[in-house]
KOLTIKOL-395854 format. One record per residue (C-alpha): x, y, z; residue number from 1. Coordinates in steps of 0.1 Angstrom, whole numbers, plus 5000, padded with zeros to 4 digits. Each point is the difference from the previous one (the first is absolute). Layout:
BEGIN
+------+------+------+-----+
:   xx :   yy :   zz : pos :
+------+------+------+-----+
:    X :    Y :    Z : NUM :
...
+------+------+------+-----+
This chain:
BEGIN
+------+------+------+-----+
:   xx :   yy :   zz : pos :
+------+------+------+-----+
: 9175 : 5508 : 1762 :   1 :
: 4967 : 5007 : 5019 :   2 :
: 5019 : 4996 : 5034 :   3 :
: 5026 : 5026 : 4990 :   4 :
: 4974 : 5024 : 4988 :   5 :
: 4980 : 4997 : 5033 :   6 :
: 5032 : 5004 : 5020 :   7 :
: 5009 : 5032 : 4982 :   8 :
: 4964 : 5013 : 5004 :   9 :
: 4999 : 4992 : 5037 :  10 :
: 5035 : 5008 : 5012 :  11 :
: 5013 : 5028 : 4979 :  12 :
: 4990 : 5036 : 5003 :  13 :
: 5011 : 5031 : 5020 :  14 :
: 5038 : 5000 : 5001 :  15 :
: 5002 : 4965 : 4985 :  16 :
: 4996 : 4998 : 4963 :  17 :
: 5004 : 4970 : 4976 :  18 :
: 4997 : 4994 : 4963 :  19 :
: 4992 : 4968 : 4984 :  20 :
: 5011 : 4994 : 4964 :  21 :
: 4983 : 4970 : 4985 :  22 :
: 5019 : 4982 : 4972 :  23 :
: 4977 : 4994 : 4970 :  24 :
: 4997 : 4963 : 4994 :  25 :
: 5018 : 4992 : 5032 :  26 :
: 5035 : 5000 : 4985 :  27 :
: 5029 : 5015 : 5018 :  28 :
: 5021 : 5022 : 4978 :  29 :
: 5034 : 5012 : 5012 :  30 :
: 4997 : 5029 : 4976 :  31 :
: 4968 : 5015 : 5015 :  32 :
: 5010 : 4991 : 5035 :  33 :
: 5034 : 5018 : 4998 :  34 :
: 4983 : 5030 : 4983 :  35 :
: 4976 : 5005 : 5029 :  36 :
: 5026 : 4993 : 5026 :  37 :
: 5022 : 5028 : 4988 :  38 :
: 4975 : 5026 : 5012 :  39 :
: 4998 : 4986 : 5036 :  40 :
: 5034 : 5012 : 5014 :  41 :
: 4993 : 5035 : 4985 :  42 :
: 4965 : 5001 : 5014 :  43 :
: 5013 : 4990 : 5035 :  44 :
: 5028 : 5025 : 5000 :  45 :
: 4977 : 5028 : 4991 :  46 :
: 4979 : 4993 : 5031 :  47 :
: 5026 : 4992 : 5027 :  48 :
: 5024 : 5022 : 5018 :  49 :
: 5037 : 4992 : 4996 :  50 :
: 5024 : 4994 : 5029 :  51 :
: 5005 : 5028 : 5024 :  52 :
: 5035 : 5004 : 5015 :  53 :
: 5002 : 4997 : 5038 :  54 :
: 5016 : 5031 : 5016 :  55 :
: 5035 : 4994 : 5015 :  56 :
: 5002 : 5001 : 5037 :  57 :
+------+------+------+-----+
């Protein structure tokens, strides 16, 4: 995990953000993974502009 933490420290900032969720005990749990993942599309859609129609010629 130290390599991941140093990557986040060195290469994220400004317009690039990242979040690291450490799993206690090193076990992967579908339940906690899906719960955190559900927020991602909502977070992205709040910060991006939707498609803009191209004017007809």
